[in-house]
C-alpha positions in Angstrom: 10.8 2.6 35.7 9.3 0.1 33.2 8.3 1.6 29.9 4.6 2.5 29.2 2.6 5.1 27.5 3.3 7.7 30.1 7.1 7.3 30.0 6.9 7.6 26.2 4.9 10.8 26.4 7.5 12.3 28.7 10.2 11.2 26.3 8.4 12.7 23.4 7.9 16.1 25.1 11.7 16.2 25.8 12.9 14.9 22.4 10.4 16.3 20.0 10.0 20.1 20.6 6.5 21.1 19.6 5.7 17.4 18.9 3.1 17.2 21.7 0.1 19.5 21.8 -2.7 19.7 24.4 -6.4 20.7 23.8 -7.9 22.0 27.0 -11.4 22.9 25.8 -14.1 20.2 25.6 -14.3 18.4 22.2 -17.0 16.1 20.8 -15.7 12.5 20.0 -18.3 12.4 17.2 -16.4 13.9 14.2 -15.1 17.1 15.9 -12.0 15.4 17.4 -10.9 13.9 14.1 -11.7 17.1 12.2 -9.2 18.9 14.4 -6.5 16.3 13.5 -7.3 16.7 9.8 -7.0 20.5 10.0 -3.6 20.1 11.7 -2.5 17.7 9.0 -3.6 20.2 6.3 -1.1 22.6 8.0 1.6 20.0 7.7 1.4 19.0 11.4 0.9 15.5 12.9 1.7 16.1 16.6 0.8 13.8 19.4 -2.4 15.4 20.7 -3.8 15.0 24.2 -7.4 16.0 24.4 -7.9 16.7 28.1 -11.7 17.0 28.0 -13.8 14.7 25.8 -17.6 15.1 25.9 -19.3 12.3 27.7 -16.2 10.9 29.4 -13.9 11.8 32.2 -10.9 10.2 30.4 -8.3 12.3 28.4 -7.6 11.0 24.9 -4.2 10.5 23.3 -3.8 10.2 19.6 -0.9 10.3 17.0 1.6 8.5 19.2 3.4 7.2 16.1 2.0 9.4 13.3 5.3 10.2 11.6 8.8 8.9 11.1 10.4 10.8 14.1 7.9 9.4 16.5 8.2 5.9 15.1 12.0 6.1 15.5 11.6 7.5 19.0 9.6 4.3 19.9 12.9 2.3 19.6 15.0 5.4 20.5 17.0 5.2 17.3 17.4 7.4 14.2 15.0 7.0 11.3 17.6 5.2 9.1 18.3 2.7 11.9 14.7 1.8 12.5 14.3 -1.2 10.2 17.6 -2.9 11.0 17.0 -2.3 14.7 13.5 -3.7 14.5 14.9 -6.8 12.7 17.6 -7.3 15.3 15.4 -6.9 18.3 12.6 -9.0 16.8 15.1 -11.8 16.4 16.0 -11.4 20.1 12.7 -11.5 21.9 12.4 -11.1 25.7 9.8 -13.3 27.4 7.1 -11.4 29.4 7.3 -11.2 33.2 4.3 -12.2 35.2 3.4 -10.0 38.2 0.5 -10.3 40.7 -1.0 -7.0 40.0 -0.5 -3.8 38.1 -1.7 -0.2 37.5 -4.2 -1.4 34.9 -6.1 -3.1 37.8 -6.4 0.0 40.0 -10.1 0.4 39.0 -12.3 -2.7 38.3 -15.8 -2.8 36.8 -17.7 -6.1 36.3 -21.2 -7.2 35.7 -23.8 -4.4 35.5 -21.0 -1.8 36.2 -19.5 -2.6 32.8 -20.2 0.4 30.6 -18.4 1.0 27.3 -20.1 4.4 27.0 -17.7 5.7 29.7 -14.9 5.4 27.2 -14.4 8.3 24.8 -14.7 6.2 21.7 -14.7 8.3 18.5 -16.9 8.4 15.5 -14.5 9.4 12.8 -15.8 9.6 9.3 -19.1 10.8 7.9 -20.5 7.4 6.9 -19.0 5.4 9.8 -21.7 3.2 11.4 -20.9 4.3 14.9 -18.1 4.6 17.5 -15.1 2.2 17.2 -12.1 1.1 19.2 -9.3 1.6 16.7 -6.0 0.8 18.4 -6.8 -1.7 21.1 -4.5 -4.7 21.1 -6.5 -7.9 21.4 -5.0 -10.9 23.2 -6.2 -14.5 23.0 -4.8 -18.0 23.5 -4.8 -20.9 21.1 -7.3 -23.4 22.5 -5.1 -26.3 21.6 -1.6 -25.1 22.5 -2.3 -22.3 25.0 0.0 -20.0 23.0 -0.7 -16.3 23.3 -1.5 -14.2 20.2 -1.9 -10.4 19.9 -3.3 -8.2 17.2 -5.2 -5.0 16.4 -8.8 -5.3 15.1 -11.5 -2.7 14.7 -14.3 -3.0 17.3 -17.7 -1.2 17.0 -19.6 -0.4 20.1 -23.1 -2.1 19.9 -24.2 -1.8 23.5 -22.8 -0.9 26.9 -21.2 -4.4 27.1 -21.1 -5.5 23.5 -18.6 -4.8 20.7 -18.5 -6.0 17.1 -15.2 -7.7 16.2 -13.9 -7.4 12.6 -11.0 -9.7 11.6 -9.8 -11.4 8.5 -10.4 -15.2 8.3 -6.7 -15.8 7.8 -5.7 -13.9 10.9 -4.5 -15.9 13.9 -7.4 -14.6 16.0 -9.7 -16.1 13.2 -8.0 -19.5 13.5 -8.4 -19.5 17.3 -12.0 -18.3 17.2 -13.1 -21.0 14.7 -11.6 -23.7 16.9 -13.8 -22.6 19.8 -16.9 -21.9 17.7 -16.8 -25.5 16.3 -17.2 -26.6 20.0 -20.0 -24.2 20.6 -17.8 -22.2 23.0 -16.8 -18.6 23.1 -13.1 -17.5 22.8 -11.8 -15.6 25.8 -10.1 -12.3 24.9 -8.8 -9.1 26.4 -8.3 -5.9 24.5 -5.9 -3.3 26.1 -5.5 0.3 25.2 -2.6 2.7 26.1 0.8 1.3 26.5 4.3 2.0 25.1 4.0 2.3 21.3 6.6 -0.5 21.0 3.7 -2.9 22.0 1.7 -1.7 19.0 4.7 -2.4 16.7 5.2 -5.8 18.4 1.5 -6.7 18.0 2.0 -6.3 14.2 5.0 -8.6 14.0 4.3 -11.2 11.4 5.0 -14.3 13.5 3.8 -17.8 12.6 0.8 -19.2 14.4 2.1 -20.0 17.9 4.6 -17.2 18.1 4.3 -14.8 21.0 4.1 -11.2 20.0 4.4 -10.2 23.7 7.9 -11.5 23.7 8.6 -9.4 20.6 7.2 -6.4 22.5 9.8 -7.1 25.2 12.6 -7.4 22.7 11.6 -4.1 21.1 11.5 -2.3 24.5 14.7 -4.1 25.6 12.9 -5.1 28.8 10.3 -7.8 29.7 6.6 -6.8 29.3 4.9 -7.1 32.7 1.7 -9.2 32.6 -1.0 -9.4 35.3 -3.9 -11.8 35.6 -7.3 -10.6 34.2 -10.2 -10.2 36.5 -12.8 -12.2 34.7 -11.0 -14.4 32.1 -8.1 -16.9 32.3 -5.7 -14.6 30.5 -2.8 -12.2 31.2 -2.8 -8.6 30.2 0.0 -6.0 30.2 0.1 -4.7 33.8 1.0 -1.1 32.8 -1.6 -0.6 30.2 -4.1 2.2 30.7 -7.3 0.3 30.1 -8.2 -3.4 29.7 -11.5 -4.7 28.3 -12.1 -8.4 29.1 -14.6 -10.9 27.8 -15.2 -13.5 25.1 -16.2 -13.7 21.4 -19.6 -15.3 21.4 -20.0 -18.5 19.2 -22.4 -18.6 16.3 -23.5 -15.0 16.5 -23.0 -12.2 14.0 -24.0 -8.6 13.9 -23.6 -6.0 11.1 -20.9 -3.4 11.7 -19.5 -0.9 9.3 -19.0 0.9 7.0 -15.8 2.3 8.6 -13.0 4.5 7.2 -10.1 2.2 6.7 -6.3 2.2 6.1 -6.9 2.4 2.4 -8.6 5.8 3.0 -11.7 4.4 1.6 -14.7 3.1 3.5 -14.4 -0.6 4.5 -17.8 -2.1 3.7 -20.3 -3.3 6.3 -19.6 -6.9 7.6 -21.7 -9.4 9.5 -19.0 -9.8 12.1 -18.5 -11.8 15.4 -19.6 -10.3 18.7 -17.4 -9.5 21.8 -19.3 -9.7 25.1 -17.5 -7.6 27.7 -17.3 -9.1 31.2 -15.0 -6.6 32.9 -13.3 -3.2 32.3 -10.3 -2.3 34.3 -8.1 0.7 34.2 -5.6 2.9 36.0 -6.7 5.8 38.1 -7.1 8.8 35.8 -6.4 6.7 32.7 -5.5 7.9 29.2 -7.7 6.5 26.4 -5.5 5.9 23.3 -7.1 6.4 19.9 -6.0 6.2 16.3 -7.6 8.2 13.5 -8.1 5.4 11.0 -7.8 7.4 7.7 -4.6 9.1 8.9 -0.9 8.4 8.6 -0.7 6.7 12.1 -2.9 3.8 10.9 -0.5 3.1 8.1 2.7 3.5 10.1 1.5 1.4 13.1 2.2 -1.9 11.2 4.8 -0.8 8.6 8.0 -1.6 10.4 6.9 -5.1 11.3 5.8 -5.7 7.7 9.1 -4.4 6.3 11.0 -6.6 8.7 9.2 -9.7 7.4 9.5 -8.5 3.8 13.3 -8.1 4.2 13.8 -11.5 5.9 11.6 -13.4 3.3 13.3 -11.8 0.4 16.7 -12.4 1.9 15.9 -16.1 2.2 15.6 -16.3 -1.6 17.8 -13.4 -2.7 20.8 -12.9 -0.3 21.8 -9.8 -2.3 18.9 -7.7 -0.9 20.1 -4.5 0.6 17.0 -2.6 1.7 13.2 -2.6 1.5 10.4 0.0 1.9 6.6 -0.2 2.1 5.8 3.5 1.3 2.9 5.6 2.5 1.6 5.9 -1.1 0.9 2.1 -1.0 -0.8 2.3 2.4 2.4 0.8 3.9 1.0 -2.6 3.0 0.1 -3.0 -0.7 3.3 -1.6 -2.3 6.8 -2.9 -1.8 10.1 -1.5 -3.0 13.1 -3.9 -2.9 16.7 -2.8 -3.4 19.2 -5.5 -4.4 22.9 -5.7 -5.3 22.1 -7.6 -8.5 24.5 -10.4 -9.2 22.9 -12.1 -12.3 20.0 -11.6 -14.7 16.7 -13.0 -13.4 17.6 -12.3 -9.8 15.2 -9.4 -9.6 12.2 -11.5 -10.6 13.2 -14.0 -7.8 13.2 -11.2 -5.3 9.8 -9.9 -6.6 8.2 -13.3 -6.2 9.6 -13.7 -2.7 8.2 -10.3 -1.8 4.8 -11.1 -3.1 4.7 -14.3 -1.0 5.9 -12.6 2.2 2.5 -10.9 2.8 -1.0 -11.4 1.4 -1.6 -7.7 1.4 1.3 -6.9 -1.0 -0.1 -6.1 -4.4 2.7 -4.3 -6.3 6.5 -4.9 -6.1 9.3 -2.9 -7.7 12.8 -4.2 -7.6 15.7 -1.7 -8.1 19.5 -1.6 -8.1 21.6 -0.7 -5.1 22.1 2.9 -6.5 18.4 3.6 -6.1 17.1 4.7 -2.7 13.9 2.8 -1.9 12.9 5.4 0.6 12.9 8.1 -2.2 9.9 7.5 -4.5 11.3 9.9 -7.1 14.3 7.7 -7.5 12.1 4.5 -7.7 10.0 6.2 -10.4 13.1 7.3 -12.2 14.3 3.7 -12.3 11.0 2.5 -13.6 11.0 5.2 -16.3 14.5 4.6 -17.5 15.4 0.9 -16.8 12.2 -0.9 -17.9 10.2 -1.9 -20.9 6.6 -2.9 -19.8 6.4 -5.9 -22.2 9.7 -7.4 -20.8 10.0 -6.3 -17.2 6.5 -6.5 -15.9 4.7 -9.7 -14.9 1.4 -10.6 -13.1 0.1 -13.2 -10.7 -3.7 -13.2 -11.0 -6.2 -14.7 -8.5 -4.0 -14.2 -5.5 -5.2 -13.7 -2.0 -5.3 -10.0 -1.0 -7.3 -7.8 1.3 -11.0 -7.6 1.4 -10.6 -3.9 2.2 -9.0 -3.2 -1.2 -11.8 -1.5 -3.1 -10.6 -3.0 -6.4 -10.5 -6.6 -5.0 -12.6 -9.3 -6.8 -14.1 -12.7 -6.0 -13.2 -16.1 -7.4 -16.5 -16.0 -9.2 -16.4 -12.6 -10.9 -14.1 -9.7 -11.5 -17.2 -7.5 -10.9 -18.0 -9.0 -7.5 -16.2 -7.4 -4.5 -14.0 -9.7 -2.4 -10.4 -10.3 -1.3 -8.8 -11.7 -4.5 -6.1 -9.6 -6.2 -3.9 -9.7 -9.2 -0.3 -9.1 -7.9 2.2 -7.4 -10.3 5.9 -6.8 -10.3 8.3 -4.5 -12.1 12.0 -5.4 -12.6 13.5 -1.9 -12.7 17.1 -3.2 -12.5 19.8 -2.8 -15.1 20.9 -6.0 -17.0 24.1 -7.7 -16.0 25.1 -9.4 -19.3 23.8 -6.8 -21.8 25.2 -3.3 -22.2 23.4 -0.4 -20.5 24.2 3.3 -20.2 26.1 4.6 -17.2 24.6 6.9 -14.6 26.0 10.4 -15.2 27.4 12.6 -12.4 30.3 14.8 -11.4 33.5 13.0 -10.4 33.2 11.5 -6.9 36.5 12.8 -5.7 35.5 16.4 -6.6 32.1 15.9 -4.9 33.8 14.6 -1.7 36.1 17.7 -1.3 33.4 20.3 -1.9 32.4 22.1 1.3 29.3 24.3 0.5 30.4 26.6 3.4 33.2 27.8 1.2 30.7 29.1 -1.2 27.7 29.9 0.9 28.3 31.5 4.4 25.2 29.9 6.0 25.9 26.4 4.8 29.3 25.8 6.5 29.5 22.0 7.2 30.3 20.9 10.7 32.4 17.8 11.5 
């Protein structure tokens, strides 16, 4: 059977004991649902949660599909340590989508006056959010000039029964496509789908150049072609095994205020005068799952992390072949901080790696480059390297007035450091040991002694198995 959200949930219940929880009592999508998730997190739990009864809707809601490392690894059915290299390999071997005449997502069709976004259990998450938002819908459009498909995730606020606000960065590929149509006074056809195999979420965040097809990456990640079916009201294709599809177009020359909204930075993203999505059709499976994402929660950060790490690794490797590993940690919102491990060959190489890392993604604000003996997935080791292998006046440098994220609350404008906007000062730390100058050796017990120690010989409950 082709992979989809339902096959993933079945796999998660088998492979992650206790990793899937069900709530059978009715919950309110306004604040209550996300408060439950936060209370679980405070207990150290981030399970997949299926809310079977959501007030005001007959659709169950699924959240936290990829809210921690084990779930993220399960998406590609590999170990956590294999995740990045597997992603890089599969992304480099995309599988084109397969077109089909129909699919489960078309089992129920609503058009015209029957379109009603209020049937969806859209959540209002944070205290000052301006309303209910779609948070993890994947939006598909086509380049008006080339016809190339593009996919991405953008927050969408419900304005009316058939109108959503669309928030996207001007440098996004959706932004480029929309401006081309708006200059002609035309709307941009789009479709947003919710609920599919989590690999499609990872694939949608692949940092391909304009014209690259994320849906082929999705197929590569799943190791099978993504099935696509024709939309009902727009000349677009949509994943046939999605749970829900919302079709329509972004109106030209119209803006409405949406926001504030709790964002991936775990601060409120400020209100924006954003484009408007007019919905022309809603289709879905019989008894569909509505997939949601709590925006100020680990899943939001992890959803795009692997794709960003893959681009980071490849871009750094192009300039610095000695790169061994990279990490974009949770502490840096999985976007704004990058740790790069290199097998240093010559002095100055770490600064080359840092510059390449900065250029790999506009969101990256801080880069730390370390030696091969420092685990970039262990922040204690990275901080140890900074503390013991650097001098701030020699090993830190800055790149001011760089493009960043408008959601960074410390961002500034080209006019003033006191005016909020998307400019950032990027900075890097070379936390590597010098090659040509002497430096103290790392102290440890002899490796041959360490290798022959079996803790089971000393502690009965720690007997190693081979």
